[in-house]
N, C-alpha and C positions, 0 to 999 in steps of 0.2 A: 846530656841529650841521649847518649847511647843507653844509659841506664833506663831512661823512660821508655825507649823502644823495646828494650828487653822485657820490661814489665808488661807492656801491651801484648807482646807476643805470647808470654806465659799465660796471661789471662785468656787470650783467644784460644790457646790450646786446651785450657781447662774447660772452657765453655763448649768447645767442640767435643771433648770426651764425654761431657755430661749429656749433650744432645744425642750422641751415638748410643750411649748407655740407655737413655730414656726410650728412644724409638726402637731399639733392638731388644728390649726386655720383653719377655712373653706377656701377652695380654691375659691376665687372670680371668677377665670377664668371659673370654672365649670358652674357658673350661667350666665356667659356671653353668649349671643346668637348671631348668625350670621344673618344679614339681608341683603336683596338685593332689588334693585328697579325693578319695572316692565319695561322691555325693549320693544322697538318698532322698527320695521324695517323688513328687509327681513328675512324670516324664511326658512331655508333649511332642508328638511327631507331627510335623507340618511340612508343607511345600510352599516355598516363597516364589512368587512370580511377579513379573511386571505386566501391567495391563493398561487399558485405556477406557475412559468413561464414555458411555453413550446412553442416549435416552431409551427407556424400555419401550416406548411407543412414540411414533411421530407421524405427522401428516405430510404426505408428499406434495410438492409443488410441481405440477405437471406442465409440460410444454404443449405444443399443438396436438390436436386430436389425431391419434394414430391412423384412424380410418381415412381421414382427409389426406394425411401425408401419403398413405399408400395409394390413394386415388391419384394424387399428384405425382406418384412415383418418386417420392423423396424418402429415402430410407435412412438418412443420416444427416445431421446438421451440427453446427458448431456454436458454442457459447461466445458471442461477440463481446458482451459486456455484462458484468454482474457486480452487485454490491459486495463489500467485504464479508468474509465468513464471520459469524457471530453478531451481525448487526441486528438490533431489535427493530422490527418493522410493524406497521399498522396494517389493518385490513385494506386491501386495494392499493397499497403502495407499490411503486415500480420496484422490481427485483432484478430482472435481467432482460437483455435484448439478444435474440438469437440471430444467427447469420441467415439472411433472406436472399442471398445471391442466386441460389438455384431456383427458388420460387419466383423471383423477379424475372428470370430468364423464361420460365414457363409462362408467366403472365404475358410477357411480350409476344411469345409464340402464339398464345391463345388469342390475344388481341388481333394479331395478323390473320389468324384463321377466321375470327368473327368478321373481320373486314372483308375477307374474300367471300364468305358466305353471304354477306349483305349485298355485295356486288352481284353475286350469282342470283340472288333472289330478285334484284331489280331487273337483271337481264332476263330472267324467266318471265317476269311480269310483262316486259316489252315483247318478248317472243310470243307469248300467249295472246297478247292484245292484237298483234299483227296477224297471227294465224287465224284467229277467230274473225277478225275483220274481213280477211280475204274470203273466208268461208261464208260469211254473211253476204258479201257482195255477190258471190257465185249463186247463192240462193235467190237473191233478188233478180239477177239476170235470168235464171232458169224459170222463175215465176213469170216474167215477162214473155219468155219463149212459149210457155204453156198457153198464155192468153193469146198470143199471135197464132198459135196452131189452132186454137178454138175458133178464132175468127175465120181462118182459112177453111175449116171444116164447115162452118155455117155458109160460107160463100160457094162451097162446092156442090150445093144441092142441084145446080143446073148443069153440072159436069157429068160425064159418063160415069157409070158405076165403078169402073176400074180406077178412075181418078179419085172418086170419093173414098174408095177403099184405101188408096195410097195416102190420102191426106189424114184419114183416121189413124192409120198405122203410125205416121209421124207424130200425131198428137199423143198416142199412147207411149211412144218411146220418150218423148219429151217429159211427160208426166212421171214415167218411171225414173228417169234421170233426176228429176226434181225431188222425188221421194227419197231416192238413194242419197242425194246430197244432203237432204234434211236429216236423215239418220246419221250420216257421217259427221255432220255438224254437232249432233248431240254427243257422239263418241269423242270427237275432238275436244269438245268442251269438258267432258268428264276427265279425259286424259290430261288436259291442261290444268284442271283443278288439282288432280292427283300430283302432278309434277310440282305445282306450287306448294302443296302441303308438305311434300318431301323436302324441298329446299327450306321451307319455313321450319320444319321439325329439326333439320340439321342446324339451322341458325339458332333456334331456341336452345338446343342442347349445348352448342358452343358458348352461347351467352350465359347459360346457367353455370357451366364449368368456369367461365371467366369470373362470374360473381363469387363462386366458391373459392377460387384462388385469392380473390381480393379479401374475402372474409378470413381465409386462412392466414393471410399476411398480418392481420391484426393479432392473431394468436402468437406470433413470434415476439411480441412484447409481453413478458410474463409479469404478473402482479400477484401480491400475497393474497391467499384466500382468507386469511384471518391474521390476527396479531400474534406475535411470537418472536423467537430468536432464530434467525436464518442459520442453517447448517449445511455446508457443502456436502453433496453426495460423494461417496467413495466409489471409485471404479474397481474393476476386477483385480487390478494390481495394488489396491489399497491406497492409492493416491487420491487426494481430493480433486474434484472436477471444478476447476475455476475457469478463468478466461482462456479460450482456445481449446477447451476439452470437447471431444466429440460425444454426441448423444445419439443413441439409436432410436428409430421410430418404434421399435418393439418394447423399449424400456425408456419412456420419455420423461423420466424424473429429472428435473433440473436441480432441485435442492429440496431440503426437508425443513419442517418446523417441529423440532422435538418437544415432547412433553417433559419438562424439567422436574416435574413433581416426583417422578420415579426413574431412578438411574440404575444402570448396570455397569459392571466392569468386565470388558471382554479381554481375556488373557489366553496365553498359550502355555501348556505344560509339556515338558520334554517326555520322550517315550520311556525314559527310565523311571519317572515318578508317576506316570499317568495311571498305573495300576493301583496307586494309593488313593486316587481322587474319585469321589462318587457324589451323586446328587444328594442334597440334603446336608452335606457337611458344613460346619460353621466356618466363617471366614472373617478376617479382620482386614480392613481396607484403609490405607493411608494415602492421601493425595500429596504428590510431590510439591505442589504449589503451596500447600498449607501444612508444613511439617509439624508433627505433634498432635494434629487433629485426627482422631481415629473414628472410623465408622465400622459398623458390624454388617455382616451379610451372610448369604447362604449360597452354596453351589446349586445352581438351578439346572444346568445342562452340561453334559460332557460329550464331546464328539466321539462317534464310533470309529471314524476314519481319520488317520493322521494326514498331515501335509508337510511339505518341505519348505523351510524358511528360505527366503531369498538370500543368495550369496552364502549359503551354508549347506552342509550335508546333514544337519540335524533334522530329525523328524519331530514334529510337535502336534499336539491335539488341542483344539479350541475348547475353552471352558468359559461358560457364562455364569457370572456371579451377580445375584440380586443384592442391591444395597437396601438395607431396611430404613435408614433414616433419610429425611429430606432436609436439604440445606441449600439456600439460595446461592451459595458460593460455588456449588458444583456446576461445572460446565462440560459439555461434550468435548472429547479429544484430550482432556486432561490426563496426564500420566499418573498411574496408581501403582502402589506396592501392595500386593495381595498376599496374605498369609492364610493358607487353607489348613485348618486343623483336621488332619486325617485320622488321628487316634490320640487318646489320652490314657496313659497307664497310671493308675493311682499311686502305686508304690513300686519303685525300682531303684537299683544301684546303677550309676552311670558315671562315665568319665569322658573327657574330650577325645574325639576321634584321633587327634594327633598323638595320643599316647600309645596307640595300637601299633604292633609290629608283627611280622610273620617270618617264620623259618620253615620252608617246605609247607607241611600241612598243619603246623602248630602256630596258633595265634597266642601271643604273649605280650606282657608289659614288663617294664623295668621297675622293680619295687624291692626295697629292703635288700639291696645288693644281690638280688636274684632275678632271673628271667622267669616270671611266673606265667604258666599257661592259664588262659582264661577261655571261657565259652561266652560268646557275644550273642546279643539278641538284636532287637530292632534299633534303629538309629534315626536321628534327624540330621540337620545340616551341621551341627557342631558336636553333638555328644552321641555316645553309643551305650546301650545297656549291657551290663555285665551280669550274666546268669550264674556263673560259678568261677572261682579262682581268687576273688577279692572280697574283702569285708568293708563295711562302712568305716571311713576314717583312714583307711590305708593310704599311704603316700606312693604315688606313681610318678614317673618322670615323663615329661613330654618330649625331651630330647635325650637320647642315650648318653649316659655319663661316660667319662674317660675310662678306657679299659673295660667297658661293659661287655665286650665280646668274650671276656674271660669268665664272666659270671656263670654260675651253674644254673641249670634249668630246674625249676620247681614244677614238675608235671602233675597233672590231676590223675587220680586213680581211674582205672578202666571202668569200674562200676559207676562212678559219677558220670563219665562220658556216656556210657550205655544208658543210664537212667534218663538222661536228657534226650538221647536219641529215641528211646521208646515213647517218651511223652510227646514227641514231635515238637519240642520247643525250638530245636534248631530247624527253622523253616526257610522257605525260599526267600522271604523278605529279610532274613538276617543278612547283614552286609559284611562279608569277610573283608579282611584288609586288602587283599589283592583286588577284589571287585571294587572296593572303595577307591583304590588308586586308579583303576581303569575309568571309573565314573568321573573322577575328578579331572583326569587328563582329558576326557571327552568334553567336559564342561569348561576346560581351560583353567582348572584350579590345580595347584601343586599338591602332590601326594606327600606322604611322610618322608620317604627317602629323599625327595627333591627338597623338602624343607630342611632336612638334616644337612644335605650337601650345601645349601645356601648358607646355613649357619656355620 
């Protein structure tokens, strides 16, 4: 029994020693380095961005008439209900209902004003009738008084001259009073008619405004002007305007009906690469929803002014890419990957950017147990052109080998460097290693030193 326990203990110790040796032994793979050959051939410089599909042209689906809205003093309204984005609609089909609460309140106020004016109109009619009736009664009484005075004058022929004269004076006064009352009646009649017309005009104006409000109420139900696929309008913040979104009376577009036969890709290029992009450049577009399906296009428009992305300090420039092909699978708002071909160099030597290193002002690579100085040219996202210092087929390391800091420098002669400087081959768009590192850090990509530290 004891012998069995001893054997188990010995075996356990041996296993433990083996495990300790295995895990404590140096990992040879860490010391292994990756090397690549200097390539030669066509070098494509491109800018890759993410974009979004949109129709090249579209028809706006409008809300209520802006002039009527301003007359009603409604400057903003809300989308109460709308069909889902991307719905295929027929001409005349219901699309959306807009919030009519403000308009309904104005209709109620206008109805109350019309009712008050109707009451005022009836009151004016009654007042006019009573006033003119009293004036007519006064005229009748005065006419009787004139007749009585005439009878008295006729009977006064047997009276003394003074009495006759007095009776005639009374007749003249009564006739003058009658004539004045007759003229006043005419003026009262004209004034009453003018007052009635004024009240009637106010009533007509209020009634017309009420009718306009009721007609405007019908415009708050939006219908499709023609057949097509509904597309929500985007607001100033880039968000789609669905249920609950506010619409201004000055921009009363509720939604759009895009023309899907011609599509664009709207994308944004960062300020580092925008100098490479220009109108007329060829582009390749791939839709994320259909990987492997490639479309061709052309840069149509490049914004002159940059803008700041939300929640970021990066400045970007809007670029519009026209897509050449038509495909029924393309839909607005689909995400695209755009590759803009900014330049094609027919023949060049190039290596991966990761192979580049820098020591002060010297740019070099690790090759053939030497730190070889090189002169770099233009670059794309993965590779960089070598103008001098390497030949086709040379092997360079992407990761510095062990003890590479002891390797000697193989520097270029001054005449070579000066010749490239005179020919202005080393230009502003040549990307030194330090600039590359800064650009990559700005874009959130690791630089060479960071990659080496990780490894």
